[in-house]
C-alpha positions in Angstrom: 3.7 11.6 -26.7 1.8 14.9 -26.1 -0.5 16.1 -28.9 0.3 19.7 -29.7 -2.8 20.0 -31.9 -6.0 17.9 -31.5 -8.9 18.5 -33.7 -12.2 16.6 -33.5 -14.9 16.8 -36.1 -13.9 20.4 -37.1 -16.6 21.9 -39.3 -16.7 25.4 -40.8 -19.8 26.6 -42.7 -20.0 29.9 -44.5 -23.2 31.6 -45.7 -23.3 32.4 -49.4 -25.5 35.1 -50.8 -26.5 35.7 -54.4 -26.3 39.5 -54.1 -25.1 42.2 -51.9 -28.7 43.3 -51.0 -29.5 39.8 -49.7 -26.5 40.1 -47.4 -27.6 43.5 -46.2 -31.2 42.3 -45.7 -29.9 39.4 -43.5 -27.8 41.7 -41.4 -30.6 44.3 -41.0 -33.0 41.6 -39.8 -30.4 40.1 -37.4 -30.6 36.8 -39.3 -34.3 36.5 -39.1 -34.6 36.9 -42.9 -32.0 35.1 -45.0 -31.8 33.7 -48.5 -28.3 32.4 -48.0 -27.1 29.0 -49.0 -24.6 27.1 -46.8 -21.1 26.2 -48.0 -19.1 23.7 -45.9 -15.4 24.7 -46.2 -14.5 22.0 -43.6 -16.5 18.9 -42.9 -15.9 17.0 -39.7 -12.1 17.0 -39.9 -10.3 15.1 -37.1 -6.6 14.7 -36.5 -3.8 14.8 -33.9 -0.3 16.3 -34.4 2.3 15.3 -31.9 5.0 17.6 -30.5 7.9 18.0 -32.9 5.9 16.7 -35.9 6.1 18.4 -39.3 2.9 17.9 -41.2 1.9 19.1 -44.7 -1.6 20.0 -45.8 -2.1 19.3 -49.5 -5.1 19.4 -51.9 -6.5 21.3 -54.8 -7.5 25.0 -54.6 -10.7 25.3 -52.6 -10.1 22.1 -50.7 -10.2 23.9 -47.3 -6.5 24.1 -46.5 -6.4 27.9 -45.8 -9.7 27.7 -43.9 -8.1 25.0 -41.7 -5.2 27.3 -40.8 -7.5 30.2 -40.1 -9.5 28.0 -37.7 -6.3 26.8 -36.1 -5.0 30.4 -35.6 -8.3 31.5 -34.2 -8.9 34.0 -37.1 -12.1 32.1 -37.9 -13.9 30.1 -35.2 -15.2 26.6 -36.2 -18.9 26.2 -36.7 -18.8 22.9 -34.9 -16.2 20.5 -33.4 -13.5 21.0 -30.9 -9.9 22.2 -31.1 -7.1 22.1 -28.6 -3.6 23.6 -29.2 -0.9 23.3 -26.6 1.9 25.8 -26.8 2.7 29.2 -28.3 1.5 29.6 -31.9 3.2 31.4 -34.7 1.6 31.9 -38.1 2.9 32.8 -41.5 -0.3 33.2 -43.4 -0.2 36.4 -45.6 3.2 37.8 -45.9 3.1 41.6 -45.8 -0.3 41.8 -44.2 -0.2 44.8 -41.9 2.6 46.6 -43.7 2.1 50.4 -44.1 3.2 51.1 -47.6 4.4 54.7 -46.9 6.6 53.6 -44.0 10.2 52.3 -44.5 11.1 48.7 -44.1 12.8 49.5 -40.8 9.6 51.2 -39.5 7.5 48.3 -40.6 9.8 46.0 -38.6 8.5 47.7 -35.5 4.9 47.5 -36.7 5.2 43.9 -37.6 7.0 43.1 -34.3 4.2 44.7 -32.3 1.6 42.6 -34.2 3.5 39.5 -33.2 3.3 40.6 -29.5 6.8 41.8 -29.0 7.7 45.0 -27.0 9.6 47.8 -28.5 12.6 46.8 -26.4 12.5 43.2 -27.7 12.2 44.5 -31.3 15.3 46.7 -30.8 17.2 43.7 -29.5 16.2 41.6 -32.6 16.3 44.5 -35.1 19.8 43.8 -36.5 19.1 40.1 -36.8 15.9 40.8 -38.8 17.7 43.2 -41.1 20.5 40.7 -41.7 18.1 37.9 -42.5 16.1 40.1 -45.0 19.3 41.1 -46.8 17.6 44.2 -48.3 20.7 46.5 -48.0 19.9 50.2 -48.2 16.4 49.5 -49.2 15.5 48.8 -45.6 15.3 52.6 -45.2 13.1 53.1 -48.3 9.2 53.1 -48.3 7.7 49.6 -48.6 5.6 50.8 -51.6 8.8 50.9 -53.6 9.5 47.2 -52.8 8.9 44.4 -55.2 6.6 41.5 -54.1 9.7 39.4 -53.5 11.3 42.1 -51.3 8.2 42.5 -49.3 8.1 38.7 -48.8 11.7 38.8 -47.6 10.9 41.5 -45.0 7.7 39.8 -43.8 9.4 36.4 -43.3 12.4 38.0 -41.6 10.1 39.8 -39.1 8.6 36.4 -38.1 12.1 35.0 -37.3 12.0 37.3 -34.2 9.8 34.8 -32.4 10.4 31.2 -31.6 7.0 29.5 -31.5 6.2 26.0 -30.3 3.7 25.6 -33.1 4.2 27.2 -36.5 1.5 27.4 -39.1 2.6 28.2 -42.7 0.3 29.0 -45.7 2.1 28.8 -49.0 4.5 31.7 -48.1 7.5 30.1 -49.7 5.9 30.4 -53.2 7.1 34.1 -53.4 10.7 35.1 -53.6 13.9 34.1 -55.3 15.4 30.6 -55.0 18.3 31.8 -52.8 16.0 33.3 -50.2 13.6 30.4 -50.4 16.5 28.0 -49.6 17.4 30.3 -46.7 13.9 30.1 -45.3 13.8 26.3 -45.7 17.1 26.1 -43.7 15.5 28.3 -41.0 12.4 26.1 -40.8 14.6 22.9 -40.6 16.5 24.5 -37.7 13.2 25.2 -36.0 12.0 21.6 -36.4 15.3 20.3 -35.1 14.7 22.4 -32.0 11.3 20.6 -31.4 8.9 23.1 -33.1 5.7 21.6 -34.5 5.1 22.7 -38.0 1.9 22.6 -40.1 2.7 23.6 -43.8 0.2 24.3 -46.5 1.8 24.0 -50.0 1.1 22.9 -53.6 4.8 22.1 -54.0 5.0 18.4 -53.3 8.8 18.3 -53.7 9.0 20.9 -50.9 6.5 18.9 -48.8 8.6 15.8 -49.2 11.7 17.7 -48.2 10.3 19.4 -45.1 7.6 17.2 -43.7 7.3 13.7 -42.2 3.5 13.4 -42.4 0.8 14.8 -44.7 -2.9 15.2 -44.7 -4.9 15.4 -47.9 -8.0 17.6 -48.0 -10.6 17.4 -50.7 -13.9 19.5 -50.7 -13.4 20.1 -47.0 -13.0 16.4 -46.1 -9.9 14.7 -44.8 -9.2 12.1 -47.4 -5.9 10.6 -45.9 -3.5 11.4 -43.1 -0.2 9.5 -42.7 3.4 9.2 -43.9 4.2 12.0 -46.4 5.4 9.6 -49.1 2.2 7.5 -49.0 -0.2 10.5 -48.9 1.6 12.4 -51.6 1.6 9.3 -53.9 -2.1 8.9 -53.4 -2.7 12.6 -54.1 -0.6 12.4 -57.3 -2.5 9.4 -58.5 -5.8 11.2 -57.9 -4.4 14.3 -59.8 -3.4 12.1 -62.8 -6.8 10.5 -62.9 -8.5 13.9 -62.8 -6.2 15.2 -65.5 -6.8 12.0 -67.5 -10.6 12.6 -67.4 -10.3 16.2 -68.4 -7.8 15.6 -71.3 -9.9 12.7 -72.6 -13.0 14.9 -72.5 -11.1 17.7 -74.3 -9.5 15.3 -76.7 -12.9 14.0 -77.9 -14.0 17.6 -78.5 -10.9 18.6 -80.6 -11.8 20.2 -83.9 -9.6 18.3 -86.3 -9.6 18.9 -90.0 -9.8 16.2 -92.6 -7.7 16.2 -95.8 -9.7 14.9 -98.8 -6.9 14.1 -101.2 -7.1 13.4 -104.9 -4.0 11.9 -106.6 -2.9 9.1 -108.9 -1.1 5.9 -107.7 1.6 5.1 -110.4 2.1 1.6 -109.2 -0.4 -1.3 -109.1 -4.1 -0.3 -108.7 -5.0 3.0 -110.5 -6.9 5.4 -108.3 -8.0 8.5 -110.1 -9.4 10.0 -106.9 -8.2 8.4 -103.6 -10.1 9.8 -100.7 -12.1 9.0 -97.5 -15.0 7.6 -99.6 -12.6 4.7 -100.3 -10.6 4.3 -97.0 -11.9 6.5 -94.2 -10.5 6.9 -90.6 -13.4 6.5 -88.3 -11.7 6.9 -84.9 -8.4 7.3 -83.1 -7.8 6.0 -79.6 -4.9 6.4 -77.2 -4.7 3.2 -75.1 -2.6 2.1 -72.1 -1.0 -1.3 -71.4 -4.4 -2.7 -70.4 -5.9 -1.4 -73.7 -8.0 1.1 -71.8 -8.5 4.5 -73.3 -6.2 7.0 -71.4 -4.8 10.5 -71.8 -2.2 10.7 -69.0 1.0 8.6 -69.0 4.3 8.4 -67.2 7.6 8.2 -68.9 8.3 4.5 -69.5 4.7 3.5 -69.8 3.2 1.6 -72.7 1.2 3.8 -75.1 -0.8 2.5 -78.1 -2.3 4.7 -80.8 -5.1 2.8 -82.5 -6.3 4.0 -85.9 -9.8 2.6 -86.8 -10.7 2.7 -90.5 -13.5 1.6 -92.9 -12.6 0.6 -96.5 -14.9 0.3 -99.5 -12.1 -1.1 -101.8 -9.4 -3.7 -101.9 -5.9 -2.2 -101.7 -2.5 -3.7 -101.0 -0.4 -2.3 -98.2 -1.7 1.2 -97.6 0.7 3.4 -95.7 -0.3 4.6 -92.2 1.5 7.6 -90.7 1.4 9.0 -87.2 2.9 12.4 -86.2 3.2 13.4 -82.5 3.5 17.2 -82.0 4.3 19.0 -78.7 1.9 21.8 -77.5 4.4 24.4 -78.7 4.3 23.0 -82.3 7.5 21.0 -82.3 7.1 17.7 -84.1 8.8 15.2 -81.7 8.0 11.9 -83.5 6.8 11.0 -87.0 6.5 7.4 -88.1 5.0 5.5 -91.1 4.6 1.8 -91.9 6.7 2.4 -95.1 9.6 4.1 -93.2 9.7 1.4 -90.6 9.7 -1.4 -93.2 6.3 -2.8 -92.2 3.4 -4.0 -94.3 -0.2 -4.8 -93.4 -1.0 -6.7 -96.6 -4.2 -6.5 -98.5 -7.1 -4.8 -96.9 -10.6 -5.7 -98.1 -13.9 -3.9 -97.9 -14.9 -3.6 -94.2 -13.6 -2.3 -91.0 -10.3 -2.7 -89.2 -7.6 -1.0 -87.1 -3.9 -0.4 -87.0 -1.9 -0.1 -83.8 1.2 2.0 -83.3 2.9 0.8 -80.1 5.3 3.0 -78.1 6.8 0.7 -75.4 8.4 2.1 -73.5 7.4 5.7 -74.0 10.5 8.0 -74.2 8.8 11.3 -74.7 9.5 13.9 -72.0 6.9 15.6 -69.8 4.4 17.7 -71.7 1.1 17.9 -73.7 1.1 16.3 -77.1 -1.3 16.2 -80.1 -1.6 13.4 -82.7 -2.1 13.6 -86.5 -2.9 10.4 -88.4 -3.1 9.5 -92.1 -3.7 6.6 -94.5 -2.0 7.2 -97.8 -1.1 5.4 -101.0 1.6 2.8 -100.8 4.0 4.2 -103.4 6.5 6.8 -102.1 6.9 8.0 -105.7 3.3 9.1 -106.1 3.0 12.7 -107.1 1.0 15.3 -105.1 -1.1 14.6 -102.0 -1.6 10.9 -101.6 -4.0 10.8 -98.6 -6.9 8.5 -98.5 -7.7 10.2 -95.3 -5.9 12.4 -92.8 -7.0 13.8 -89.4 -4.9 16.6 -87.9 -4.7 17.2 -84.1 -7.4 14.6 -83.5 -6.3 13.4 -80.0 -4.3 14.8 -77.1 -2.3 13.1 -74.4 0.0 14.2 -71.5 3.3 12.7 -70.3 4.5 13.2 -66.8 7.9 12.5 -65.2 8.4 9.4 -63.0 10.3 10.7 -60.0 12.3 13.2 -62.2 12.7 16.7 -60.6 13.5 18.4 -64.0 11.9 18.3 -67.4 13.5 16.9 -70.6 12.4 16.8 -74.2 13.1 13.1 -74.6 13.7 10.6 -71.8 16.2 8.6 -73.8 17.5 5.4 -72.1 21.2 5.5 -71.4 23.7 2.7 -70.6 26.6 3.5 -68.3 30.0 2.0 -67.9 33.0 2.7 -65.7 36.6 2.0 -66.1 39.1 2.8 -63.5 42.8 2.6 -64.2 45.3 1.9 -61.5 47.9 4.5 -60.9 
């Protein structure tokens, strides 16, 4: 099969200056004097895209995705490496670039068509189709400066439907616009691909990537990390994202400024405590663990999550009550449990250290960011006033993500289904 795009060791290096004057000095000396540092936006990227393939380019911001498209379109020549593209290239990079804000939408259709290489006669032939695709109604005869961002995106995309390229390069242009028009654009792209057009799509929307593309390439810091089947590459990229988020949330969680409640109350049953507080039973640490008992901050719905409360006691006390509250980022308490409420007892604790595990297996919380509050209290539910030995509020964070779910829910509750069909 013929390769429509073949790139070998593509490298793009930019010069970075610390000030405007250093840039002017370098230009004035024709490069003889330069204090610039080099930044490699692309680092020896090699790949082939066959005719009729649909390939997504994914990666975090600054990974080199847009730079790659600029190199492929010829807007920015590569610093090193070779590139061969066979066929007529169309590009949707910056929708609305080239629009004259004081001209009407209809007048800008002719300007945009000319920029695409069409003659005025060809634009007149395609004019009604472009207007019909944009669906702007009477606004087509109004100045573009009165358009919303979504309306300008409609007009810009519609102008590009006037050409039928053999290779189409798209840079995140479907992120703007209403869902109806986005769906219309997706159907248009699918028709192009069925007609044999080769498509290279840059997007952060992995659901769109899976819907439109058969292959994907993952760029990271200018390097090609993986290139292959879209499902495999997207899964690897999502795993990497979760690990990065896990590191960040763990770091942030350890820096949370929790506040400690130093309670003073009387226990009416058993041992009399005139002043229970952290000098008697103190929470020393709280961990959020996964199924392998490794500290973690990112979980999928259905995973095993363990909240481990470490304590140090200076007294003997029978069955202290341990409480854990899980609160969503918007302040909604989604889960609150105590040993006493759940009918559990930990028996007599003696002077020394220990820990208590609260196990959530499987985890039913919906996608979102959560904070944990923990407490160790007196065992008697009839005790008056604040009964905390120790209490840490908002001491840890964790995040829950959906497992293959395309919509968010507050609680991913398990459901059993049954079906009964009655004969007529």
